[in-house]
C-alpha positions in Angstrom: -2.7 -5.7 -3.1 -4.1 -6.4 -6.7 -2.8 -8.8 -9.2 -2.0 -7.2 -13.0 -0.1 -9.7 -14.9 1.5 -13.0 -14.8 4.3 -14.3 -17.3 5.9 -17.6 -17.7 9.1 -17.9 -19.6 10.9 -21.1 -21.0 14.0 -21.6 -22.1 15.2 -21.8 -25.7 14.6 -25.6 -25.8 11.2 -25.3 -24.6 10.0 -27.6 -21.4 13.8 -28.7 -20.3 15.1 -29.2 -17.2 15.8 -25.5 -16.7 14.1 -23.5 -14.0 11.0 -21.7 -15.4 11.0 -17.9 -14.9 7.8 -16.8 -13.5 7.2 -12.9 -13.3 4.0 -11.4 -11.5 3.2 -7.7 -11.6 0.8 -6.5 -8.5 -0.3 -3.1 -7.8 0.0 -2.3 -3.8 -1.1 0.7 -1.8 1.7 3.2 -1.4 3.6 2.6 1.9 2.9 -1.0 1.8 5.4 -3.4 1.5 5.4 -7.6 0.7 9.6 -8.4 0.9 8.8 -12.2 1.3 6.1 -12.5 -1.5 8.7 -13.9 -4.4 9.7 -16.6 -1.9 6.4 -17.6 -0.7 4.9 -17.6 -4.5 8.1 -19.6 -5.5 7.5 -22.2 -2.7 3.8 -22.4 -3.5 4.3 -22.9 -7.6 7.4 -25.4 -6.8 5.1 -27.5 -4.4 2.2 -27.6 -6.7 4.0 -28.3 -9.8 7.1 -30.4 -8.6 9.2 -28.1 -11.2 11.7 -25.7 -10.4 10.7 -22.2 -10.7 12.4 -18.5 -10.4 9.8 -16.1 -9.2 10.2 -12.7 -9.6 7.4 -10.0 -8.6 7.3 -6.3 -10.1 5.5 -4.0 -7.6 3.5 -1.3 -8.8 2.5 1.4 -6.1 -1.1 2.9 -6.5 -2.3 6.1 -4.8 -6.3 6.9 -4.9 -8.1 9.9 -3.3 -11.2 9.1 -1.5 -14.1 10.2 -3.3 -16.4 12.9 -1.5 -19.6 11.1 -0.2 -21.8 14.0 -0.4 -21.8 17.2 -2.8 -20.7 19.7 0.4 -17.6 17.6 0.9 -16.0 18.3 -2.7 -16.1 22.2 -1.9 
């Protein structure tokens, strides 16, 4: 899995009492799933900051071919 982007949004009033929205975009191999990732990240951020946050995770699947190990492998 690879981190692509992190976005934090605040309410219209700025740093108030409302929960902050944190969105993380990650890239992962096709077929891999991380169903608890948003909950785990939310717990870690709340513990580290003491602030209420709502974490969303956007997933992008990535599939990549393996490069040939020699010229003969590409034929």
